[in-house]
C-alpha positions as semicolon CSV with decimal commas, in nm:
position;residue;x (nm);y (nm);z (nm)
1;M;-10,575;-3,013;-16,985
2;I;-10,426;-2,748;-16,826
3;M;-10,251;-2,821;-16,499
4;N;-10,224;-2,588;-16,220
5;E;-9,918;-2,551;-15,999
6;P;-9,993;-2,709;-15,653
7;Y;-10,081;-2,458;-15,406
8;Q;-9,791;-2,360;-15,180
9;K;-9,861;-2,166;-14,839
10;P;-9,716;-1,813;-14,848
11;D;-9,438;-1,748;-14,607
12;Q;-9,585;-1,517;-14,363
13;N;-9,256;-1,323;-14,349
14;R;-9,271;-1,224;-14,699
15;P;-9,526;-1,021;-14,875
16;I;-9,691;-1,136;-15,180
17;I;-9,675;-0,901;-15,502
18;Y;-10,009;-0,842;-15,644
19;Q;-10,131;-0,682;-15,973
20;I;-10,488;-0,515;-15,949
21;K;-10,628;-0,437;-16,279
22;L;-10,884;-0,160;-16,308
23;G;-11,100;-0,087;-16,618
24;V;-11,021;0,289;-16,585
25;H;-10,750;0,509;-16,610
26;L;-10,645;0,667;-16,280
27;D;-10,370;0,936;-16,221
28;E;-10,055;0,847;-16,061
29;Q;-10,164;1,057;-15,758
30;W;-10,391;0,761;-15,672
31;S;-10,086;0,576;-15,555
32;E;-10,093;0,743;-15,213
33;W;-10,462;0,613;-15,158
34;F;-10,352;0,276;-15,273
35;E;-10,063;0,275;-15,010
36;D;-9,730;0,123;-15,149
37;L;-9,888;0,007;-15,492
38;T;-9,740;0,155;-15,810
39;V;-9,975;0,286;-16,057
40;T;-9,906;0,204;-16,418
41;Y;-10,133;0,136;-16,745
42;D;-10,153;-0,146;-16,992
43;E;-10,186;-0,114;-17,361
44;H;-10,593;-0,036;-17,316
45;D;-10,508;0,237;-17,067
46;D;-10,643;0,042;-16,810
47;T;-10,470;0,094;-16,441
48;L;-10,236;-0,156;-16,293
49;L;-10,180;-0,124;-15,922
50;T;-9,886;-0,351;-15,860
51;G;-9,686;-0,396;-15,527
52;P;-9,664;-0,599;-15,205
53;V;-9,955;-0,705;-15,000
54;F;-9,862;-0,837;-14,653
55;D;-10,169;-1,071;-14,598
56;Q;-10,522;-1,153;-14,681
57;S;-10,672;-0,877;-14,470
58;A;-10,454;-0,631;-14,633
59;L;-10,591;-0,765;-14,994
60;I;-10,941;-0,720;-14,868
61;G;-10,888;-0,385;-14,764
62;L;-10,746;-0,278;-15,095
63;L;-11,040;-0,450;-15,287
64;I;-11,287;-0,246;-15,037
65;K;-11,131;0,072;-15,144
66;V;-11,173;-0,015;-15,506
67;H;-11,529;-0,104;-15,435
68;D;-11,600;0,199;-15,236
69;L;-11,463;0,432;-15,523
70;S;-11,715;0,233;-15,761
71;L;-11,381;0,148;-15,969
72;P;-11,445;-0,140;-16,233
73;L;-11,247;-0,436;-16,115
74;I;-11,098;-0,650;-16,394
75;S;-10,860;-0,886;-16,222
76;V;-10,650;-0,966;-15,923
77;N;-10,338;-1,173;-15,947
78;P;-10,044;-1,269;-15,736
79;I;-9,753;-1,236;-15,940
80;G;-9,460;-1,333;-15,706
81;S;-9,313;-1,263;-15,354
82;T;-9,034;-1,069;-15,211
83;S;-8,834;-1,030;-14,916
84;T;-8,926;-0,776;-14,657
């Protein structure tokens, strides 16, 4: 049985670092379109958008951009937090 860590409410003064995985290769020029997210690639040449997201509405805004561009979304994962 896999035990999940207990939910911890995010600190509203610190953004959460997210990694959004897309099933397509986007050029690095797309980083401006996706605000402060860094564009990198995994071993399958899928695009990884990684960076700070300040709140849930900002995350939803990013996901709407992915949807509006018809990009194949593979995953959305919080990978940590950082100070502002």
